[in-house]
C-alpha positions as CSV (number, residue, x, y, z in Angstrom):
1,M,113.0,-162.2,-28.6
2,I,112.7,-164.3,-32.6
3,Q,116.0,-164.6,-33.9
4,P,116.2,-164.0,-37.9
5,N,117.9,-167.2,-39.7
6,K,121.1,-166.1,-41.9
7,N,119.5,-166.0,-45.0
8,L,116.8,-163.3,-43.6
9,I,119.7,-160.9,-42.4
10,L,121.9,-161.5,-45.4
11,M,117.9,-160.3,-47.4
12,A,118.2,-157.0,-44.8
13,L,121.7,-156.6,-45.6
14,L,121.4,-156.2,-49.0
15,G,118.1,-154.5,-48.9
16,N,119.6,-151.7,-47.2
17,L,122.7,-151.3,-49.5
18,A,119.8,-151.4,-52.6
19,L,118.0,-148.6,-50.8
20,S,121.5,-146.6,-49.9
21,A,122.2,-146.8,-53.8
22,I,118.8,-145.7,-54.9
23,L,119.0,-142.6,-52.6
24,F,123.0,-141.9,-53.5
25,C,121.8,-141.7,-57.1
26,G,119.1,-139.2,-56.3
27,F,121.3,-137.5,-54.4
28,Y,124.0,-137.0,-56.9
29,F,121.6,-134.8,-58.9
30,L,120.3,-132.5,-56.3
31,P,122.4,-129.2,-55.3
32,L,123.1,-130.1,-51.5
33,P,125.6,-127.7,-49.4
34,Q,128.5,-129.3,-48.5
35,L,128.5,-130.3,-45.0
36,F,132.6,-131.1,-44.5
37,P,134.5,-128.8,-46.9
38,C,137.7,-131.2,-47.1
39,T,136.0,-134.2,-48.4
40,H,135.0,-135.3,-51.4
41,P,131.3,-134.5,-52.1
42,L,130.4,-137.8,-53.5
43,V,131.1,-139.2,-49.9
44,E,129.0,-136.7,-48.2
45,N,126.4,-137.9,-50.8
46,F,126.9,-141.3,-50.0
47,I,127.0,-140.9,-46.1
48,L,124.0,-139.3,-46.1
49,A,122.1,-142.1,-48.1
50,I,122.9,-144.1,-45.5
51,C,121.9,-142.3,-42.8
52,V,118.7,-141.9,-44.5
53,A,118.4,-145.4,-45.3
54,L,119.1,-146.3,-42.0
55,I,116.3,-144.1,-40.7
56,V,113.8,-145.2,-43.1
57,E,114.6,-148.8,-42.0
58,Y,114.5,-148.1,-38.2
59,F,110.9,-147.5,-38.7
60,I,110.5,-150.4,-40.9
61,F,112.3,-152.9,-38.6
62,K,110.8,-151.4,-35.3
63,K,107.7,-153.5,-35.0
64,Y,109.7,-156.7,-35.6
65,K,111.6,-158.1,-33.1
66,T,114.5,-159.1,-34.7
67,D,118.7,-158.1,-34.6
68,S,118.9,-157.7,-38.6
69,Y,118.6,-153.7,-37.8
70,F,121.5,-154.5,-35.2
71,W,123.5,-156.0,-38.0
72,I,122.6,-153.2,-40.4
73,L,123.7,-150.7,-38.2
74,V,126.9,-152.3,-38.1
75,L,127.6,-153.1,-41.6
76,D,126.5,-148.9,-42.6
77,I,129.1,-147.5,-39.5
78,I,131.9,-149.7,-41.1
79,L,130.7,-148.0,-44.5
80,I,130.8,-144.7,-43.5
81,L,133.9,-144.7,-41.5
82,A,135.9,-146.3,-44.7
83,A,133.8,-143.5,-47.0
84,F,135.6,-141.1,-44.5
85,W,138.9,-142.4,-44.6
86,L,138.7,-142.4,-48.4
87,G,137.2,-139.1,-49.3
88,T,138.8,-137.3,-46.8
89,Y,141.7,-135.3,-48.8
90,S,144.3,-134.7,-46.2
91,I,144.1,-138.6,-44.8
92,S,142.9,-140.4,-48.2
93,P,145.0,-143.3,-49.5
94,L,144.1,-142.2,-52.7
95,G,146.4,-139.6,-53.3
96,F,144.4,-136.3,-52.7
97,S,147.4,-134.6,-50.6
98,S,150.4,-136.4,-52.5
99,G,149.2,-134.9,-55.9
100,R,147.9,-138.3,-57.3
101,I,144.9,-137.0,-58.2
102,S,144.6,-133.4,-58.4
103,M,142.7,-131.2,-56.7
104,A,142.9,-129.1,-59.7
105,Q,140.6,-129.9,-62.8
106,G,141.3,-127.8,-65.4
107,F,139.9,-124.1,-66.9
108,V,136.2,-123.0,-68.5
109,L,137.0,-120.1,-71.0
110,T,134.1,-117.9,-72.0
111,R,134.6,-115.8,-74.9
112,S,132.3,-113.4,-76.4
113,M,129.9,-115.1,-79.4
114,R,131.7,-118.6,-78.3
115,P,130.7,-121.2,-76.9
116,D,132.1,-122.3,-73.5
117,M,135.4,-124.1,-73.8
118,K,136.8,-126.1,-71.2
119,I,140.8,-126.9,-71.3
120,A,143.4,-128.9,-68.8
121,S,146.2,-126.8,-67.6
122,G,149.1,-126.7,-69.7
123,E,147.2,-126.4,-72.9
124,T,147.5,-123.3,-75.5
125,I,144.7,-121.2,-76.0
126,N,144.1,-118.7,-79.2
127,A,143.2,-115.4,-78.3
128,V,142.6,-111.8,-79.5
129,G,144.5,-109.0,-77.9
130,G,142.7,-106.6,-76.1
131,S,140.1,-108.6,-76.0
132,P,138.6,-110.2,-72.6
133,I,138.1,-113.9,-71.9
134,A,136.4,-115.4,-68.5
135,I,138.8,-117.9,-66.7
136,R,137.0,-120.3,-64.2
137,A,139.3,-122.6,-62.4
138,I,137.4,-125.8,-62.3
139,M,138.4,-127.7,-58.8
140,L,137.3,-130.2,-56.1
141,P,134.7,-128.6,-53.6
142,F,137.5,-127.1,-50.8
143,N,138.3,-123.5,-49.3
144,R,141.3,-122.1,-51.3
145,H,143.2,-118.7,-52.4
146,C,144.2,-118.1,-56.1
147,F,146.9,-115.7,-57.5
148,W,147.2,-115.0,-60.8
149,V,150.3,-113.6,-63.0
150,S,150.2,-112.8,-66.5
151,T,154.0,-112.8,-67.8
152,K,153.8,-110.7,-70.5
153,G,151.7,-107.6,-68.5
154,G,147.9,-108.7,-69.4
155,A,145.5,-107.0,-67.6
156,L,143.6,-108.9,-64.7
157,D,140.4,-107.9,-63.3
158,D,141.3,-109.6,-59.7
159,S,144.2,-111.3,-59.4
160,G,143.4,-113.1,-56.3
161,N,140.3,-114.8,-57.2
162,C,140.2,-117.9,-58.8
163,D,137.8,-116.6,-61.3
164,I,138.9,-114.0,-63.0
165,V,138.5,-111.5,-66.7
166,F,141.7,-111.9,-68.5
167,M,142.8,-109.0,-71.1
168,P,145.7,-110.4,-73.4
169,P,148.2,-107.4,-74.3
170,S,148.4,-106.2,-77.0
171,D,152.4,-106.1,-77.7
172,S,152.9,-109.3,-77.4
173,T,152.1,-112.3,-79.4
174,Y,152.0,-114.5,-76.5
175,D,151.5,-114.8,-73.0
176,L,151.7,-117.0,-70.2
177,L,149.1,-117.0,-67.3
178,K,150.2,-118.8,-64.1
179,V,147.9,-119.5,-61.5
180,L,149.2,-120.4,-57.8
181,I,146.0,-122.4,-55.7
182,Q,147.1,-122.3,-51.8
183,P,144.8,-124.6,-50.6
184,A,142.9,-125.4,-47.1
185,C,142.7,-129.0,-45.5
186,H,146.5,-129.5,-45.2
187,L,146.9,-129.6,-48.8
188,P,149.8,-128.5,-50.9
189,E,149.8,-125.7,-53.5
190,I,148.8,-126.1,-56.8
191,Q,150.5,-124.3,-59.9
192,E,148.5,-124.7,-63.1
193,N,149.1,-122.5,-66.3
194,I,147.4,-121.7,-69.5
195,K,149.7,-120.6,-72.7
196,V,148.2,-117.7,-74.8
197,I,149.2,-117.2,-78.4
198,I,148.2,-113.6,-79.0
199,L,146.6,-112.9,-82.4
200,P,146.3,-109.5,-84.1
């Protein structure tokens, strides 16, 4: 068996990383389905890129009797395990389960004759009493249940959905919309809110 020198192994490893990076950039822009619901989508793209790169490199190295592919395989297994550890919400040291990295990332408001507006939790918006507002909660992908409450009795089309249509009350000058998000993946509950100033 022909044994490659260290420079050849290093070149093979760098080539593997470069191919994985190119594939990762390509997968980032594709609407791929999520395979692991409790894992950050970037981690899934990263692991998919590594697996595809391994398959491509297997056929490239198949005709060469070298052990470069063995070292590529070892490196990629280490990278996959590290990615799972960092990107799995419940065990990641990055702080998904502790709330250091919030699973909820604000809201998108859609109103008639206006462009969509993104706001953070706790922000104040102006609304016209009786004029509906579609509100979409922005969250990292994971299974969850949402429960909305309007403290002043505003109408909600489906208070148990994470995306709602809110009708501000006409008999109040302000409202506070609260949402309790109950995620799966062994994550703690999340409470978010929107302050609403109601115009006549």
